C-alpha positions as CSV (number, residue, x, y, z in Angstrom):
1,M,314.9,321.9,145.1
2,A,312.6,321.6,148.2
3,G,313.8,323.5,151.2
4,V,316.0,326.1,149.2
5,L,315.1,329.7,150.0
6,S,314.7,332.2,147.2
7,Q,316.6,335.5,147.1
8,S,313.6,337.4,148.3
9,Q,313.1,335.1,151.2
10,I,316.8,335.4,152.1
11,D,316.4,339.2,152.1
12,K,313.4,339.0,154.3
13,L,315.3,336.8,156.7
14,L,318.2,339.2,156.9
15,S,315.9,342.1,157.5
16,G,314.2,340.1,160.3
17,L,317.5,339.6,162.0
18,Q,318.1,343.3,161.8
19,G,314.9,344.0,163.7
20,N,312.2,344.0,161.0
21,K,309.9,341.5,162.6
22,E,307.0,342.0,160.1
23,D,309.1,340.9,157.2
24,A,310.4,337.9,159.1
25,D,306.9,336.9,159.9
26,A,306.1,336.8,156.2
27,L,308.4,333.8,155.8
28,P,306.7,330.4,155.2
29,S,306.1,328.6,158.5
30,K,307.8,325.2,158.5
31,E,305.3,324.0,161.1
32,E,302.4,324.8,158.7
33,D,303.7,322.6,155.9
34,G,303.8,319.7,158.3
35,K,307.3,318.5,157.1
36,V,309.2,319.6,160.3
37,K,308.9,317.8,163.6
38,V,310.0,319.0,167.0
39,Y,313.2,317.2,168.1
40,D,314.8,317.5,171.5
41,F,318.5,317.1,171.2
42,R,318.8,316.7,175.0
43,S,316.6,313.6,174.7
44,P,317.6,311.9,171.5
45,K,315.5,308.9,170.4
46,K,317.3,305.6,171.0
47,F,314.9,303.1,169.4
48,T,313.8,302.6,165.8
49,K,310.2,302.0,164.9
50,E,311.0,298.3,164.4
51,Q,312.6,298.0,167.8
52,L,309.6,299.8,169.4
53,K,307.2,297.3,167.7
54,T,309.3,294.4,169.0
55,L,309.2,295.9,172.5
56,E,305.5,296.4,172.3
57,S,305.0,292.8,171.3
58,L,307.2,291.7,174.1
59,Y,305.4,293.6,176.8
60,E,302.0,292.6,175.4
61,N,303.1,289.0,176.0
62,F,304.2,290.0,179.5
63,A,300.7,291.6,180.1
64,R,299.0,288.4,179.1
65,I,301.2,286.3,181.4
66,L,300.8,288.7,184.3
67,S,297.0,288.8,183.7
68,S,296.9,285.0,184.0
69,Y,299.0,285.1,187.2
70,F,296.7,287.7,188.9
71,T,293.6,285.7,187.8
72,S,294.9,282.5,189.3
73,L,296.1,284.3,192.4
74,L,292.9,286.2,193.2
75,R,290.4,283.9,191.5
76,I,288.9,286.8,189.7
77,F,289.1,287.9,186.0
78,C,292.0,290.4,185.5
79,E,292.6,292.3,182.3
80,I,295.9,294.0,181.5
81,E,296.9,295.8,178.4
82,V,299.8,298.0,177.1
83,V,298.5,301.6,176.8
84,Q,301.8,303.5,176.2
85,I,305.5,303.1,175.3
86,E,307.7,306.1,175.2
87,E,311.2,307.4,175.8
88,Q,311.9,310.0,178.6
89,R,314.7,311.2,180.7
90,F,315.0,309.4,184.0
91,F,314.4,312.4,186.2
92,E,311.1,313.1,184.3
93,Y,309.9,309.6,185.2
94,S,311.1,309.8,188.8
95,N,309.5,313.2,189.4
96,A,306.1,311.9,188.2
97,L,306.1,309.1,190.8
98,P,303.9,309.5,193.9
99,D,305.7,310.2,197.2
100,N,304.2,307.2,198.9
101,G,304.4,304.1,196.8
102,I,306.2,300.8,196.4
103,L,309.0,300.6,193.8
104,S,310.8,297.4,193.0
105,T,314.0,296.9,190.9
106,F,314.7,293.8,188.9
107,E,318.0,292.8,187.4
108,L,317.9,291.2,184.0
109,Q,321.0,289.2,183.0
110,A,321.4,287.5,179.6
111,K,322.4,283.8,179.9
112,N,324.3,283.1,176.7
113,A,325.5,286.6,175.8
114,K,328.1,288.9,177.2
115,I,325.8,291.8,177.9
116,E,325.7,294.1,180.9
117,E,322.8,293.4,183.2
118,V,319.7,295.7,182.9
119,A,318.2,297.3,186.0
120,T,314.5,297.6,185.6
121,I,312.0,299.4,187.8
122,V,308.5,298.0,188.2
123,N,306.0,300.2,189.9
124,F,302.5,299.1,191.0
125,S,300.1,302.0,191.6
126,N,298.8,302.2,195.2
127,S,295.3,301.1,194.1
128,I,296.7,297.8,192.8
129,C,298.8,297.2,195.9
130,F,295.9,297.9,198.4
131,Y,293.5,295.8,196.2
132,L,295.9,292.8,196.2
133,I,296.5,293.1,200.0
134,D,292.8,293.3,200.7
135,K,291.9,290.2,198.6
136,L,294.8,288.1,199.8
137,L,293.9,288.8,203.4
138,G,290.3,287.6,202.8
139,G,288.7,291.0,202.2
140,P,286.0,291.7,199.6
141,G,288.3,293.8,197.5
142,T,286.7,297.2,198.4
143,G,289.6,298.6,200.5
144,W,291.9,299.9,197.8
145,N,291.3,303.6,197.3
146,Y,293.8,304.8,200.0
147,N,296.4,307.5,200.0
148,R,298.7,306.6,202.9
149,D,302.1,305.0,203.6
150,F,302.4,301.2,203.6
151,T,303.0,299.2,206.8
152,E,305.8,296.7,207.1
153,I,303.3,293.8,206.8
154,E,301.8,295.2,203.7
155,V,305.3,295.7,202.2
156,A,306.1,292.1,203.0
157,I,302.9,290.9,201.2
158,I,303.7,292.9,198.1
159,E,307.3,291.7,198.1
160,N,306.1,288.1,198.0
161,I,304.0,288.9,195.0
162,L,306.8,290.8,193.2
163,K,309.2,287.9,193.9
164,K,306.9,285.7,191.8
165,L,307.1,288.1,188.8
166,E,310.6,286.8,188.0
167,G,309.1,283.9,186.1
168,P,306.7,286.0,184.0
169,I,309.5,288.5,183.1
170,E,311.7,285.6,182.0
171,D,308.9,284.0,180.0
172,S,308.1,287.3,178.2
173,W,311.7,287.6,177.0
174,S,312.2,283.9,176.2
175,K,310.9,284.3,172.7
176,Y,313.9,286.6,171.9
177,I,316.6,285.9,174.4
178,E,317.2,283.7,177.5
179,L,317.8,285.7,180.6
180,D,317.5,285.5,184.4
181,A,315.4,288.0,186.3
182,S,315.9,288.6,190.0
183,L,314.2,290.9,192.4
184,Q,316.9,293.2,193.9
185,T,315.3,295.9,196.1
186,I,311.9,297.2,197.2
187,E,311.6,300.9,198.2
188,T,308.7,302.9,199.6
189,N,310.4,306.2,198.7
190,P,310.8,306.7,194.9
191,R,313.5,309.3,195.4
192,L,315.9,306.7,196.7
193,V,315.7,304.5,193.5
194,Q,318.4,305.4,191.0
195,I,319.1,303.0,188.1
196,C,320.9,305.5,185.9
197,A,321.8,309.2,185.7
198,P,319.0,311.7,185.9
199,E,319.6,312.9,182.3
200,D,319.8,309.4,180.8
201,I,317.1,308.2,178.4
202,V,314.9,305.5,179.7
203,L,312.1,303.5,178.1
204,I,308.7,303.8,179.9
205,V,306.0,301.1,179.5
206,L,302.6,301.8,181.0
207,L,300.2,298.9,181.6
208,E,296.5,299.4,182.6
209,V,295.1,296.8,185.0
210,K,291.4,296.2,185.5
211,M,290.0,293.8,188.2
212,K,286.3,294.2,188.8
213,E,285.7,297.8,189.8
214,M,289.4,298.5,190.5
215,T,291.5,300.2,187.8
216,G,295.2,300.8,188.3
217,T,298.5,301.1,186.4
218,I,301.9,299.4,186.3
219,S,304.8,301.3,185.0
220,I,308.1,299.7,183.8
221,C,311.3,301.7,183.4
222,A,314.6,300.5,182.0
223,P,317.7,302.4,180.7
224,A,317.4,302.7,176.9
225,I,321.1,302.1,176.3
226,N,321.0,298.7,178.0
227,L,317.8,297.7,176.2
228,V,319.3,298.7,172.8
229,E,322.4,296.5,173.6
230,I,320.2,293.5,174.3
231,M,318.0,294.0,171.2
232,E,321.1,294.3,169.0
233,S,322.3,291.0,170.3
234,F,319.1,289.1,169.5
235,T,317.9,290.8,166.3
236,S,319.8,288.7,163.8
237,K,319.4,285.6,166.0
238,F,315.6,286.2,166.2
239,M,315.3,286.6,162.4
240,R,317.0,283.2,161.9
241,F,314.9,281.7,164.7
242,S,311.7,283.0,163.2
243,K,312.5,281.6,159.8
244,R,313.4,278.2,161.3
245,Q,310.3,278.3,163.5
246,A,308.1,278.9,160.4
247,Q,309.7,276.0,158.6
248,D,309.3,273.7,161.7
249,A,305.6,274.8,162.0
250,A,305.0,273.9,158.3
251,A,306.6,270.5,158.7
252,R,304.6,269.8,161.8
253,S,301.4,270.8,160.0
254,K,302.2,268.5,157.1
255,Q,302.9,265.6,159.5
256,I,299.7,266.2,161.4
257,F,297.7,266.3,158.1
258,S,299.4,263.1,156.9
259,T,298.5,261.3,160.1
260,V,294.9,262.5,160.1
261,T,294.3,261.4,156.5
262,Q,295.1,257.8,157.6
263,T,292.5,257.8,160.4
264,D,289.6,255.2,160.0
265,L,286.1,256.7,160.0
266,E,282.8,255.0,160.0
267,I,280.2,256.1,157.4
268,K,276.5,255.2,157.9
269,A,273.7,255.6,155.4
270,V,270.6,256.3,157.5
271,L,267.2,255.9,155.8
272,D,265.3,257.7,158.6
273,D,264.9,258.1,162.3
274,I,261.6,257.1,163.9
275,D,260.2,256.8,167.4
276,I,258.7,253.4,168.6
277,D,257.4,252.2,171.9
278,F,259.4,249.5,173.7
279,Y,256.3,247.2,173.7
280,D,256.0,247.5,169.9
281,L,259.7,246.8,169.5
282,M,259.3,243.5,171.5
283,Q,256.5,242.4,169.2
284,L,258.4,242.8,166.0
285,Q,258.8,239.6,163.9
286,V,260.6,238.6,160.7
287,G,258.6,240.0,157.8
288,D,257.1,242.9,159.6
289,I,257.0,246.2,157.7
290,I,258.0,249.5,159.5
291,P,256.7,252.6,157.6
292,L,259.1,255.5,157.3
293,N,258.2,259.2,157.0
294,K,260.0,259.4,153.7
295,K,259.2,258.8,150.1
296,I,261.1,256.1,148.2
297,N,262.9,258.7,146.0
298,S,263.8,261.2,148.7
299,D,267.3,261.8,150.0
300,I,268.8,259.9,152.9
301,T,271.5,261.1,155.4
302,L,275.2,260.0,155.4
303,K,276.7,260.2,158.9
304,V,280.4,260.2,159.6
305,D,281.0,258.9,163.1
306,D,277.3,259.7,164.0
307,T,277.6,263.2,162.7
308,P,275.5,264.2,159.6
309,W,277.8,265.3,156.8
310,F,276.0,264.6,153.5
311,T,272.6,264.0,151.9
312,A,272.6,261.2,149.3
313,R,270.3,259.3,146.9
314,L,269.9,255.5,147.0
315,G,270.8,253.4,144.0
316,E,272.8,250.5,142.6
317,T,276.2,250.1,140.9
318,K,277.7,246.9,139.5
319,M,274.8,244.9,141.1
320,K,275.5,246.3,144.5
321,K,273.5,248.8,146.7
322,A,275.1,252.3,146.6
323,V,274.4,255.9,147.6
324,K,275.2,259.0,145.5
325,I,276.2,262.1,147.5
326,T,274.0,265.0,146.4
327,S,274.9,267.8,148.9
328,L,276.3,268.7,152.2
329,A,274.0,268.2,155.1
330,E,272.5,271.3,156.7
331,K,274.0,272.0,160.1
332,G,271.8,270.3,162.7
333,G,269.1,269.7,160.2
334,N,269.3,265.9,160.4
335,K,269.9,265.5,164.1
336,K,267.3,264.4,166.5
């Protein structure tokens, strides 16, 4: 059985406990066989792999919505992507924050579920804050690489931007659960923000923001126990919703296809396209012959609503003129 020690290994282990270090070192290393992972019992993992994938999808959606918001706000292209999702103890996250920065706390409250509200920290790096301030005040966007405290006016500008994040946060969660997001506080001293006990496990989501030459980060922190409670409430509901959504999508697709198949289209058999002067056109009479640049047995073009679709051969069937489709038209080959 894997993992069972032999008698000789047990003897070596006992001798190692008695002070024979050389014999103890001869034991097989568990780290070498790659089957043992380091586990910190002080920071137990709260999320399963499936839950982490769900959260990653949720915050990727939030990143896309936030990117569109910044793009429309500043009239420049903004790229935001999720670069890291991990679990930490709250004091580790708090200690890693800069001394001078702007931290905001949002409260997430589920609408149709009896779940305790979730306090979430959203932290914009100073480079993002100063870049937003510079652009919104009419600057060129070059004054963002500062390391100083924020003034009251600058804090008010950032507060106005953060207030408008309530909508994107609600939209990013709407696929899974309906909730209300509200901005609660804004602090310039990270040490004053406490959403849980220092030893509690929190989920940290790190977003990277790129706007022209400026690069910054947005960190989101939420207590793991509250997020797990929310996710447990919508997991089964979301599975039923996804199945129903797939069925509805298939029904809509079938309905659209049925409607399109009944659309009337005009098909034209075009012998050839030629150029003629307007004067010559005015001189044409009944019985005149217009030479074409095609042989009598060459293919002609079938157009569907003035778009070349097929090549065909002229002929007759049941005493009527007809065309026989020979191949698909080459893309752009029969267009003038």
